[in-house]
C-alpha positions, -999 to 999 in steps of 0.1 A, spaced: 194 265 947 164 256 925 163 258 887 144 292 887 170 307 910 198 295 887 179 308 857 175 342 874 213 344 880 220 334 843 195 361 833 212 387 854 245 379 836 228 381 802 213 415 811 247 427 823 261 418 788 231 437 772 240 467 793 276 465 781 264 461 745 249 496 745 285 510 745 303 483 724 298 486 686 289 454 668 282 434 700 251 413 699 236 393 728 212 364 718 194 341 742 196 305 731 166 293 753 141 306 778 125 288 807 92 273 796 76 283 829 88 319 827 98 333 793 116 363 810 143 340 824 172 325 804 173 287 807 204 278 826 214 249 804 205 265 770 221 298 781 230 327 758 256 339 733 276 371 730 289 379 695 315 405 684 329 413 650 359 433 638 346 454 609 379 459 592 390 422 590 357 404 593 371 383 622 345 372 648 343 358 683 313 342 700 310 335 736 284 309 746 275 309 783 255 285 804 252 280 841 281 256 842 305 264 813 314 288 786 328 283 751 347 310 731 348 305 694 372 325 672 368 328 634 397 342 613 393 372 590 372 367 559 402 369 536 422 344 557 404 311 554 409 287 582 391 267 609 373 282 638 391 277 671 371 268 702 381 271 739 359 257 766 363 269 801 345 268 835 321 293 847 299 286 876 268 308 881 245 287 904 259 298 937 284 326 928 296 343 897 329 324 891 353 321 862 382 298 867 396 306 901 381 340 902 349 349 920 329 381 913 305 400 936 279 406 909 271 397 873 283 431 859 318 424 871 319 390 855 305 403 823 331 430 821 359 405 826 345 381 800 340 410 776 377 420 780 387 384 773 365 384 742 380 417 730 415 403 735 407 372 715 391 393 687 422 415 685 444 384 683 423 368 655 419 400 636 456 404 632 464 369 621 
């Protein structure tokens, strides 16, 4: 698949997260970089970020996604100083929407699963 095709698939996943953000309070989706040849497409290497925050504790999680990997970062509550914790894992978007050993039919399914994982991690870090 050519770079524009991969960029289109990453963009489809970014849009799936944007659709989910309409129903998830305090969820923000930010594009890190666009294709220089078509600013409507997310660059597959630069990717995008999804951010969530627990209002009560101030704990946060950020999920960075590119065409070949993702990284989840967890920040502890504001009144519990400590280091951020990072977890890097495989996602593959060039040919299929894959996370680990799981394959998804469309970007909305993958986005929903990754959002659930983010929420789980936010709940964990908010109760530390």
